[in-house]
C-alpha positions, -999 to +999 in steps of 0.1 A: +908+727+471+897+753+497+860+749+490+862+711+496+874+717+533+846+721+559+850+751+583+848+746+620+812+759+622+801+735+594+817+706+613+799+716+645+766+718+627+771+684+612+779+668+646+748+685+661+726+672+633+739+637+638+734+638+675+698+651+672+689+625+645+676+651+620+702+642+594+692+605+594+655+614+588+665+636+559+687+608+544+658+583+548+634+607+531+657+611+501+662+573+500+625+566+501+620+588+470+643+566+449+626+538+429+636+504+442+636+473+420+632+438+435+659+414+423+658+376+430+693+363+430+679+327+428+662+336+395+685+361+377+670+379+347+694+371+319+672+381+289+659+416+282+623+423+272+634+430+236+652+397+234+621+379+247+600+398+221+624+387+193+621+351+204+583+354+204+584+367+168+607+339+157+585+312+172+552+327+161+566+322+126+576+287+136+540+280+149+525+291+116+549+271+095+545+240+117+507+243+116+508+242+078+532+213+077+513+191+101+480+199+084+494+187+051+513+158+067+484+144+087+456+156+064+435+170+092+433+206+106+462+213+130+464+247+148+495+257+168+499+291+185+525+307+209+510+311+244+539+326+262+577+332+261+593+334+296+625+328+314+624+303+343+647+279+360+651+244+346+638+230+378+606+250+376+601+238+340+606+201+348+583+201+378+555+218+358+553+189+333+528+160+336+539+124+338+539+106+314+548+130+286+573+128+258+605+149+261+631+149+233+665+163+241+682+175+209+714+192+199+707+226+182+742+226+166+777+215+176+786+251+186+754+259+206+745+229+227+713+211+237+676+220+241+644+201+249+611+197+230+582+185+252+549+173+236+521+162+260+499+132+255+469+153+242+491+163+213+510+131+208+483+104+208+460+119+182+489+123+158+500+087+164+464+075+158+463+094+125+497+081+113+485+045+119+453+052+099+429+061+127+406+090+131+429+111+154+412+103+187+430+105+221+426+075+245+403+080+275+432+071+299+467+084+294+493+056+293+530+052+286+541+052+250+553+019+235+587+016+219+570+016+184+551+048+192+583+065+205+600+054+173+572+069+152+573+102+172+611+104+168+606+106+130+579+132+134+599+152+159+628+153+134+604+169+109+592+194+135+628+203+143+635+207+106+609+235+105+626+250+136+659+251+117+641+270+089+628+298+111+662+303+128+683+304+097+683+342+094+701+343+128+721+311+131+725+279+112+709+251+132+717+214+128+691+198+151+697+162+160+677+142+186+700+128+213+674+110+236+637+106+242+620+100+276+585+097+289+594+109+325+610+144+324+623+141+359+647+114+348+664+138+325+689+162+340+700+181+309+715+210+329+717+222+365+683+226+381+690+263+389+701+272+353+680+298+336+661+286+305+639+302+279+605+285+279+583+288+248+548+273+253+526+265+224+489+256+224+480+228+200+448+216+185+447+184+164+411+181+151+392+185+184+420+175+207+437+204+225+471+201+240+504+218+247+539+217+234+570+233+251+603+243+238+630+247+265+663+264+255+690+269+282+707+303+285+741+286+280+728+273+246+718+308+234+747+327+250+766+332+218+736+344+198+720+366+224+735+398+209+716+390+177+682+386+195+671+422+189+643+434+167+666+457+147+690+428+139+661+404+132+643+427+107+676+437+091+684+401+084+650+394+070+649+425+048+684+419+033+685+422-005+690+388-022+725+383-036+731+371-072+739+337-058+706+336-038+687+346-070+705+319-090+696+292-063+660+304-063+659+302-101+673+267-100+647+256-074+618+271-093+631+256-125+624+221-111+588+228-103+562+211-125+534+232-140+505+221-162+505+233-198+474+229-219+461+242-252+424+251-258+411+246-294+381+266-286+348+269-267+312+267-277+278+265-261+253+237-267+219+229-253+214+201-228+191+184-254+218+184-280+244+172-255+223+142-246+220+132-282+257+134-291+270+102-307+304+090-319+313+107-351+292+139-345+310+172-354+310+201-330+315+234-346+339+258-328+341+295-333+378+294-342+387+299-378+413+279-397+447+293-391+436+314-361+458+311-330+446+289-302+450+297-264+479+281-245+475+281-207+501+276-179+480+265-149+449+286-151+465+316-167+467+322-205+503+330-213+509+322-250+492+319-284+500+291-308+491+268-337+481+231-334+501+205-353+520+172-349+555+162-339+568+126-344+533+112-347+522+131-315+498+160-313+517+192-306+514+229-305+538+256-316+540+288-297+536+318-320+538+346-294+528+360-260+492+365-251+481+401-249+449+405-231+439+439-244+444+429-280+426+396-278+389+405-283+377+369-283+394+362-250+379+393-234+344+384-247 
């Protein structure tokens, strides 16, 4: 305890330093050397850089899957890419949108809460034109969507959200359901204007029409899953070994897939002159010998060997064994 008590001479020196101002300069010098960090209390930072990076990884996967889905659905090239992932206030997001635009408020799941999907006219109108049989051109002048067009977009947005459910399933089970759709975002007060939201912005290209799509998820919606938004947790979940139940489910799903099965009786080469003179009843000699196995293909890959025959008055083939590439000299030739 004795060493914590100042002596009279130390007290006098301290009073002298305070009176002269030298102690204040020393304190300021030490304070200036410390690294200061600006913090805006009106825009609190609620997501770490790692959490933002994890959200970017998730939605880059979403953009890739959605591009493939829309390309197949609309039968035209569709490109979607993540432009940015940031945290802003809800007010900043709303006032950054053009009017008119299409905003869909949807429930992510009963436990999580609501989020918003915004698709601007340069993305919406070409898709509507394609769905109605057009060439996918955007109108020269942007106009309000009709009730029929909004109804069509509601069905398409449901398909888009289904792809969102798929990319989130390793972290949380989503049950997206559209609650409302508006063309003026300022009429929609989903949460308080000062609330922090995650804003994922996508660039879109439908044929030659470039546009934007925004996904706005409030902090309060993600609050319960924020601890899972780390790269370590994300990659651990993705890399998990499939359980026997998962393997069985996958086997059942694959078992319902249809594949093409075909049998090849043989191949031969003919000249073009002979081909042009073929008539009904002509005989084409094949290199296969009587009793020799024929080739059986699954898709484009030879899998089995077999013998031709008949079953209940139908042509048939019986599988006699697996195809072995190294032992089949005729196949290799």
